[in-house]
Every structure is written in C-alpha cells, then in structure tokens.
N, C-alpha and C positions, 0 to 999 in steps of 0.2 A: 526640333519636333519633340513633343512630350512623349514619354515612354508609356506604352499601353500597359494597363494593369494586368498582372498575371492571374488568370482565372483559376489556375490549378491550386493556388495556395489558399488555405483557410486562415481566418483571423486567429485561430487557436494554435496554428503551427508556429514553431519558433522562427523568429526572423533575425537575421543579422544584416543590418544595412550595409551596402557596399561602400567602400571608401574610394573616393576619386583618386585615380592614379597620380594626378598632379598635385594632390593635397600634400602639403608638407607636414611632418609630424609635429604635434604640439609639444614644444620644448619647455613651455612655462611650467614651473612646479605647481602641482595641484594635488591636494589631499584627496585620495580616492577612498570611498567606503569599501569595507570588505565585500567581496563578490557575493556572498550569500545574502547580504542586506539588500542587494539590488536584484535578487532572484525572485521570480514569480512565485515559486513554491514557498519562500519565506513570507511573502506578502499574504498569500492565502492562509498559511498557518497562523500568522499573527492576527489577521482580521477575524478568523473563526474563533480564536481564543478570546479576543476582545468581545465578540458577540456573546460568547458563553458567559464571560464575566458580567457583561451588561445585563443579561437576563437574570443572573444570580442576584445582582444588586437590586433590580426591580422586584424580584420575589421577596428579598429580605426587607427592603424598604417599605413596600406597600402591602406585604402579606398576600400578594396575588400568586398563589402556588400554581396557577394554570400555566405560567411561563417556565416552570422548572423543567419540564421535558425538553423544551427548546434549548435551555442552558446545557442540559446533559448531551443533547444531540451534537451541538456545535463543538463542545469540548471533546466528545468521543471521536468525532470525524476529523478534527483538525490535523492530527498527525498522519493518518492514512491518506487523506486527500492531498496533503502536501507532498507525500511520496509519489502519489500518482502523477501530480503535476511535474515533479522533478524528473520522473522516469520518462514521461512524454516529451519533455524538453530535450532530453538526451537521445531518445530513440524515435520519437514520433509514432509510437505504437497505438495511441488512442484512436487512430483512424484505420487500424488494421482489420476491424470487424464492424459490422453494422451497429449503429447506436442502440437499437432496440435489443440486440443480442447482449451487448455489454450492460445495458440497464437491467435486463432480466438476470444476468449473472450476479449483479450486485444485490438487487432487491430480493429475488427468489432463491438464487443459488446460495447467497449468504444466509438466508433464513433457513433453508433446508440443512445447510451445514451445521448451523447452531442447534437446530432441532435434533439432529443425529448426535452431535457432540455432547449436548446437554443430557440426552437420554443415557448414553453409554458412560458418560462421566459419573452420573448418579448411580449407575448399575455396577461399575467396576472400581470406583474410587470411593471408599467409605469415609475416610478422614483426610481432609486436604493436607494437613501438616504432617502426615505420615509418609512412609516410603511408597505408599500406594500412588502418590501424586506422580511418581515417575512413569506411570502408565499413560499419562495425559497426552504425550506426543503421539503415541501409537493409537490413540482414539481420535483426537481432533484433526490430525493431518489427513487420515483417510476420509474423515467426514467432509473436509473441505474439497477433497478431490472428486467426490461423487458427482457434484454438478458439472465439474469440468469434464469428467469422463463421459457423462451423458452427452454433452455438447460435441465432444470429439467423435463419439460413436454415431451420432446422428448427422455428422457432417457440418454442424454449425461453425465449428472452428477446426482447422487442421494445420495451418501454418504455425511456425514457432512464434511469430510476432503476435498473431491473434490469440494463440493459446496462452502465452504469458500474460497478455492483457486480460483475458477472461479469468485466469487464475487470480490476478491481482484484484479484480472486481469482486470475485467471490470472497476472497480473504478480507477485503474492505468491508463488505456487508457483514461478515462474521464478526470482525473486530469491533465495528461500531456497535452492533447489537449487544455483544458481550460486555463492552465497556459501559453502556447505558444500564445494563442489568446490574453490574457491579455498583454503579453509582447509586441506584435506587436502594440496593440492599445495604449500602453503607451510609444512608442518609438518616442519622439518628436525631430525633427530636427536631425534625424539620430544619436541620442545619445543612442548607444547600451548599455552603462554602466547603464543608468537610467533604462532601461528595464531589465537588468540583476539584478539590485537591487530588482525589483519586484519579479523576479524569485527566488532570494535567500530567500526572506521572505516566499514566497509560498512553496519553497522547504523545509523549516524548519517546516512549519505548516501543509502542505497537508497530510503528513503521519498520523497526529493526527486528521484529519477531514474526507475527502472523503473515504480513505481506511478503517479506523476503523469503520466508520458508516456503509458502505456496508458490511464489514466483520462481524459486530455484527448482522445485520439482517439475513445474510446468515447462521450464526452459529445457531441462534435461529430457523430459518425455517428448515434447513436441518437436525437438530437434530430430529425434529418431522417427517419429510418426510422420513428419513432413517429408523426410527423405524416402521412407518406405511406402508412403501413401496409405498406411493403415495403422491401427492401434495394436501395438505389440508390447511385450514386457521383455526387457533386456537386463543383463547384469548391471550395466551402467545406470539404468533408471532405478533399479532396486537399490543400488549402492547410495545414490543421492537421496532416495526416499528414506532409507534407514538412518542415514546421517542427519537428515532434517528432523526425523522423529526423536533422535537422541538429543539434538540441540534444543528442541521444544521441551522435552522432559527435564533436561538440565536447567533450562531457563526458569520454568515454574517451580522446580524443586528448590533452587537456590533462593527463590523469593518467599516461599511459604513454609518450608520445613524449619521448625524451631531447633532441631538437633544439630543443624549446620552451624559451625563456629562463626562468630561475627565477621572475622576477616575473610572467610570463604565466600561470604555473600558478594564480595567484590568481583568474584569470578563471573557474576552475572554480566558485568560489562564486557568481559572477554567473550562470553557466549554471543552477545549482541554483535560484537565486531566480527567474529568468525562467521556468523549468519549473514551479515551484510556483504562481507568479502566473497563468500560463496555465491551469493545472488549476483553480485557484479561480475564475477568471473564467468558465470554461466550465461549471462546476458551481454557480454562484451561485444558480441558480433551483431547485436541489434543497434543499428545506427540510423540516423536520419535518412530517409529515402532521397535519392538524387532525382530532382525533377528535370524533365527535358527542357532544354533552352527554348525560349520563345522564338519563333521564326522572325527573321529580319525582313522588314518590308521597306521597299524603296518607293519614294514618291517620284513621279515623272518630273523631269526638269521643265 
C-alpha cells in the first residue's frame, strides 16, 4: 500500500529520505563531492552571484545601465540569503513566524535600521579611517535592534526561534541595502565590475558580520524574554550586546583604518570567526522541530 503524503511538511523544509532497513550499504568506491557543494545554501549563493555577473556583463556589453541595480542587488543579497538558507536547513526557524511578519522585518525593519544607522553614523563619525570608526558598532547594532524590539513589545514575536529569525531578516535588509549603497558610491566611470568586486567581498563577509551579530543578540535576548514572558534587560543580554558592538567596531576598524599595520588587518578574519562561533553557540539549542508521526491506518482484510 502506498504511503500517504505527510501534509505537515513544507517543500521548503529540509528532508532526509529514509533508508530502507534491508538495504545493504554501498561498498563500491565512489568519489563524493564536498558536502558544501551539495548544500542548498551553496547553490543559492552561486546562482545569485552568477546572476549578478550576468547583469554586469549585459550592462557592460550593451551599455544598458538600467540593469545595473539588478546586478548590485543579487551581488549584495547572495551572502546573506545563503546564510538564511543554511540556518533554516539546520534549525527550521523560517516557519517560526508568519511570512508577512518576516517580510516586514526584512523590507521595513532593515530600511528603518539603515535609516537610523546612516543618520547617526554621519552625526557621530566624522572621518571613516580615523579612530572615530570604532563607534560604529555602538551605533548600528542598536539601530538594527529597534525594529526587533518593536516586534517583541507588540507581541509579534516572543519565542526565541521567531526572535532570531526576525533579527536575521532585519540584518539581511540592512546588509543588502548598505552593500548596494557602497556599490553605487564606488562605481567610478560607469565601471560596474569594480562595484561588483566590492559586492563580492561584502557578499563573502557580510554573513559573518551583520547577520551573526544581530542573530547573537536576539538569541540571548529572546531566550530570556520567552522564558519570562516579557521584555526585560539582564546582565547576560547586556554582556552579549556589548561584546557584539565591540566585534562590530573592531571589524570595521580593521578594514578602513589606515594607521593599522598591514599584518594586523588579518585579525579581521579572527573577528569573523569569533562572531560566527558566538552566534552558533547561542543558537545551538535551535534544532529542527520533531513532527508527530503519521497515524497508521489498517485496511480491512
């Protein structure tokens, strides 16, 4: 008798096909590709980068600059979207909040965060390559938390799973818009490839910066808020917040400050690793939800 389809599963949820108990292991030698090459997040990242490059080639080859924004968008979104896909594959949190809530977090929350961050960056950071850049973490991290805090206070999200996902969406909107703005500001003499080079580097690094920073703070905060049923400030939440702000400031400082010795710029990689490890540790309890087993039906003899 054919097995009935499971109505509880979505086509977007990770699937692991069951292996028949009677099946013998395949003992024939077979060259297997590295696991990340078979991962959905890698396919998403690669396809978005290829689309970005294709639009850039069209713009350069035909002179049609109308497609340049599309090239910038796909290049800027490749890294953040790939991290979202990887996180959902590991935790299944993309279904933890209503789709409209998460869309609003990315589209409007990310925009509000960039608006606040851009305003106070201009107000409090005079020269980017000076020591004033070390204020950036204490400006942009609170800016990204404003939309998340509004959603928590209004009851839109309160569980840790939904809170982390909302924070990741806000950070994604922020990061994509910021990267696109950098690309336009670095497009000299209509050289779209130079701007795409900026986006490629940011696409590789943004998932280990903006997204994991906001995700780490939200993981620490919503773990407490879900347990207590209300928004509170605790020493633990403040500690993670300050640590993330320091990592953010160190990240940008190592990238843009000219007074930093050349070898010290390699510490940027260490900051990225520490940021990602912090995020993974704070979200290690977020796992794929266990679905109830389908009831067994017997057919009359």
